[in-house]
N, C-alpha and C positions, 0 to 999 in steps of 0.2 A: 457416608462418603459417596459422592456422585462419581460414577465411572462412565466415561464415554468410550464405547467400543466400536461404534460404527465408523469404519475407515473414511467414508465420505464426509461424515460430520467432523472428524478430526482434521481432515484436510481443509475443510471450510474454516475451521477455527484458526488453524495455523496460517492459512492464506490471509485471513482477516488481520491476524497479529502482525504479519509482514507489512500490511498497509498502515497499521497503527504505528509501527516502528518508523516507517518512511515519513509519516506525517509529523511525528515527534522530532525527528532529525531535521526536517525542513523548517519547522517552527523555531528550533533552537539554533540552527545553522543554515540560514536562508541561502547562502551562496553554494551550499552543497549541491551536487548533481546526482540525480537518481539513475540507477542502473536497472537491474531486475530484482525481484523479490519472490523467489519461488518457495514452495513447500519442498522439504527434503525428508528423508526417511525418519529422522528423529526431531524434526522441528521446522524451522524456517530461517531465512536470512534475507538481507537486502544489501545490494551493492551500492556504494556511494563513491563519488569522486569529489575532488576539491574539498576534502575533509580529512582531517587527521584526528581520529578518536583515540584519546588516551584513557587509561584505566579510570582516572578520576572523573571522566565525562560519562561513564556508563550509568552511574547512579542518577545523574541529572536526566539522561535520556529515559531511563526506566521510570523515574518520577513523572516525566512528561507523558509517557505512555499511560500510566495509571490515571493521571488527570484527564486525559482524553477519553478514556473508557468510562470514567465516571459521568461524563457529560451525555453519554448514551446517544450519540449521533447514529443515524441509520446509514447503512451503505446503500446508496441510490445508484442504480444502473442507468446509464444514458448512452445513446448512440449519436455519434457525430459524423459529419461528412469528413472526407480527407482534408479539405481545406480548413474546416473548423478545428480539426485535430492538430494540424500544423500550427495554428495560432495558439491553441492551448499549450502546446509543447515547445513553443519557440525558445524557451530558455533551458530546455532539457535535451542536450545533444544526443545522449544515448537513447532516449525515448524516440527522438526523430529517426534515428537509425532503425529502431524496431518498426516504426511506422512504415518505412520504405519497404520492409519485407512482407507486410500484410497485404493480402490480395483483395480483401473485401472493400467495397465502397463505403460501407458504414463501419465505423470503428467504435468499439465498446470501451466505455470509461466507467469507473466507479468513483463516486464522490461521497465524502462525509465531511460536514462542516465546510470549510474553505478548501480542503485538500481534494484534488481530483487527480486520478492516475489512469493511464492507459492500462486496461486490464480486461480479461475475459471472464473473470470471476471463477467460481461463485464465492460468496461471502456469507457470514452469519447475518441475520436480519438486524440484530441489535448487538451493540458492543457489551452490554451488561448481561444479556441472556444468551445462552448457547443454543440457538435455534437455526 
């Protein structure tokens, strides 16, 4: 049995899982709006709006997350100007609010596949390997 004890590594895995969750929900429910997706003491979560998740939807979301991780997309960091960031986030009102609070001129995003999110990272390098 493989045990991960390095807290930094555990946080990277959990943070990456939050992105996989957001990606799965956006693919299944494109009208949903993204909030934040932080790591917490015993896991992670992601806030969504314009979405009502019922118990029967959880399996579908979980299956989509598994499908996404099997594709082994890499998390790719990029930096965007404030103007580019506003264009990318134009349909995400909560992300635009977060963007207003950022002081930096360059904004960090992480992308895997077609999913891109405002994020400072860090993430695992690969969705199928814990590195």
